[in-house]
C-alpha positions in Angstrom: 18.9 -4.6 15.8 19.5 -1.2 14.3 15.9 0.8 15.1 15.5 4.3 14.3 13.2 6.5 16.1 10.0 7.2 14.1 10.4 11.2 14.0 14.3 10.1 12.3 12.7 7.8 9.9 9.8 10.4 8.7 12.9 13.0 8.5 14.9 10.6 6.1 12.1 10.2 4.0 10.9 13.5 3.6 14.2 14.8 3.1 15.2 12.0 0.6 12.0 11.6 -0.9 12.0 15.6 -1.9 15.5 15.1 -3.4 14.5 12.1 -5.4 11.6 14.3 -7.0 14.5 16.6 -8.5 16.8 13.9 -9.4 16.8 11.9 -12.7 19.3 9.0 -11.6 18.6 5.6 -11.8 21.5 4.5 -9.8 20.5 6.8 -7.1 17.0 5.5 -7.3 17.9 1.8 -6.8 20.2 2.7 -4.2 17.6 4.4 -2.0 15.4 1.2 -2.9 17.7 -1.3 -2.0 18.7 0.6 1.6 15.2 1.0 2.5 14.5 -2.8 1.6 17.2 -3.8 3.6 16.1 -1.9 6.9 12.8 -3.2 6.1 14.1 -6.9 6.2 16.0 -6.1 9.4 13.1 -5.1 11.1 11.4 -8.6 10.4 7.6 -7.2 9.1 5.2 -9.3 7.5 6.8 -10.8 4.3 3.4 -11.5 2.9 2.7 -7.8 2.9 6.1 -7.0 1.2 5.7 -9.5 -1.6 2.0 -8.4 -2.3 3.3 -4.9 -2.3 5.9 -5.5 -4.7 3.6 -7.6 -6.7 0.9 -5.4 -7.0 3.5 -2.7 -8.0 5.0 -4.5 -11.2 2.1 -3.4 -13.4 2.2 0.5 -12.2 6.1 0.6 -12.8 5.8 -1.2 -16.0 2.7 1.0 -17.1 5.1 4.2 -16.2 8.3 2.9 -18.2 6.0 2.1 -21.3 4.3 5.5 -21.3 7.8 6.9 -21.5 9.0 4.7 -24.1 5.9 5.1 -26.4 5.3 8.6 -25.7 8.4 10.1 -24.4 10.6 12.8 -26.3 14.4 12.8 -25.9 16.1 9.9 -24.2 13.1 7.9 -23.4 15.0 4.9 -22.2 16.8 6.8 -19.6 13.7 8.5 -18.6 11.5 5.3 -18.6 14.2 3.5 -16.1 14.4 6.6 -14.0 10.6 6.7 -13.4 10.1 3.2 -13.0 13.0 2.8 -10.5 11.7 6.1 -8.8 8.4 4.5 -8.2 10.1 1.5 -6.1 12.5 4.0 -4.4 9.3 5.8 -3.1 7.5 2.8 -2.6 10.3 1.1 -0.1 11.1 4.6 1.4 7.6 4.6 2.5 7.2 1.1 3.5 10.2 1.3 5.6 8.4 3.9 7.8 4.5 2.5 7.4 5.5 -1.3 8.0 7.9 -0.8 10.9 6.3 1.7 13.0 2.8 1.6 14.5 0.6 4.7 14.1 0.2 5.3 17.6 3.9 5.5 18.3 4.7 7.5 15.2 2.1 10.2 16.2 3.3 10.4 19.9 6.8 10.9 18.4 6.4 13.5 16.4 4.0 14.9 19.2 7.3 15.0 21.3 10.0 15.6 18.9 8.8 17.9 15.8 6.2 19.8 17.9 3.3 18.5 16.4 0.1 19.8 18.0 -1.8 17.8 20.5 -5.0 18.4 18.6 -3.8 17.3 15.4 -1.8 14.4 17.2 -4.9 13.0 19.2 -7.3 13.8 16.3 -5.5 11.7 13.8 -5.2 9.1 16.6 -9.1 9.0 17.2 -9.6 8.7 13.3 -7.3 5.8 13.0 -8.8 3.9 16.0 -12.4 4.4 14.5 -11.2 2.7 11.4 -12.5 -1.1 12.6 -15.6 0.5 13.7 -16.2 2.3 10.0 -15.6 -1.2 8.7 -18.3 -2.8 11.0 -20.7 0.1 10.2 -20.3 -0.6 6.4 -21.0 -4.4 7.0 -24.1 -3.3 9.0 -25.5 -0.9 6.3 -25.0 -3.7 3.5 -26.7 -6.3 6.1 -29.9 -3.9 6.6 -29.8 -3.3 2.8 -30.0 -7.1 2.0 -32.7 -7.5 4.6 -35.0 -5.1 2.4 -33.6 -6.6 -0.6 -31.2 -4.1 -1.8 -27.8 -4.9 -2.4 -24.9 -2.4 -1.6 -21.9 -2.7 -3.5 -18.5 -1.0 -2.7 -18.3 1.4 -5.7 -21.9 2.5 -4.8 -21.9 6.1 -3.4 -25.1 5.5 -1.1 -23.1 2.8 1.2 -20.5 5.8 1.9 -23.6 8.9 2.5 -24.8 6.2 5.3 -21.4 5.7 6.8 -20.9 9.5 6.7 -23.9 10.0 8.6 -22.9 7.6 11.1 -19.5 9.2 11.5 -21.0 12.8 12.3 -22.5 11.1 15.2 -19.6 9.6 16.4 -18.0 12.8 16.2 -20.0 14.4 18.9 -19.4 11.2 21.2 -15.8 11.7 20.4 -15.5 15.2 21.6 -17.4 14.3 24.7 -15.3 11.5 25.5 -11.6 13.5 24.9 -13.4 16.3 27.1 -14.2 13.9 29.8 -10.7 12.7 29.7 -9.2 16.0 30.0 -8.3 17.0 26.8 -8.4 20.5 26.4 -7.3 22.4 23.3 -4.4 24.7 23.2 -3.5 23.8 26.7 -0.3 21.5 27.8 -0.6 17.9 28.5 1.2 15.8 30.8 3.3 13.4 29.0 3.1 10.0 30.5 5.8 8.2 28.3 9.1 10.3 27.8 10.7 8.9 24.6 14.6 9.3 24.6 15.7 10.5 21.1 19.7 10.2 20.9 21.5 13.0 19.0 23.3 10.6 16.7 20.4 9.7 15.0 19.5 13.4 14.0 23.0 13.4 12.7 22.5 10.2 10.7 19.2 11.7 9.1 21.3 14.8 8.3 24.2 13.0 7.0 21.9 10.9 4.6 20.2 13.7 3.0 23.2 15.8 2.8 25.1 12.7 0.9 22.4 12.1 -1.4 22.7 15.9 -2.4 25.9 15.8 -2.9 26.4 12.6 -5.0 23.3 13.8 -7.2 24.7 17.5 -7.5 28.4 16.8 -8.1 28.9 13.0 -9.2 25.7 12.8 -11.4 25.2 9.0 -11.6 23.2 8.0 -14.4 
């Protein structure tokens, strides 16, 4: 089963993603979306998540298409299809990274191969690891409010203000924990796991980005 390194996936996503924002081609958008979907299915992710993602995107894509049809100028039908298909190109291109790679693996891969700083890497990792604790804290705040006869809804700012206050206390505990585990900002760290990145994957990323650029500039598909 073909599985690309997380750093290569990010490089492809950024390279093609930036080019897509400047190219008005329905065909290229469709090709990017199709290839991303095929790679996504090869990795055998949760099909319910993919289905829900595509289902939610339908009204967004329709709204984008209709806004150009109703209020656009020039070749409105072509522009409407360009921006509607571009939405799916971006959606599936991002899903090929986020649904196939764990956050921990992605951050460590970028740290080793893209020279992402240790402070940024472990700071983001700590933030993602705190997400379940934040959810639990929000539930505790709502339960505590219910005991006093106060109902907190998710759209009320009070619940997030209380959660932020709790997070401020966690930040001190987190800093102490990282220091006690030997983390020192600005100093090199010993890598317990050395991830091998084949050179052909760098070549593949370069060829894909270059091929997209050449086709967009030379052939200019519809």
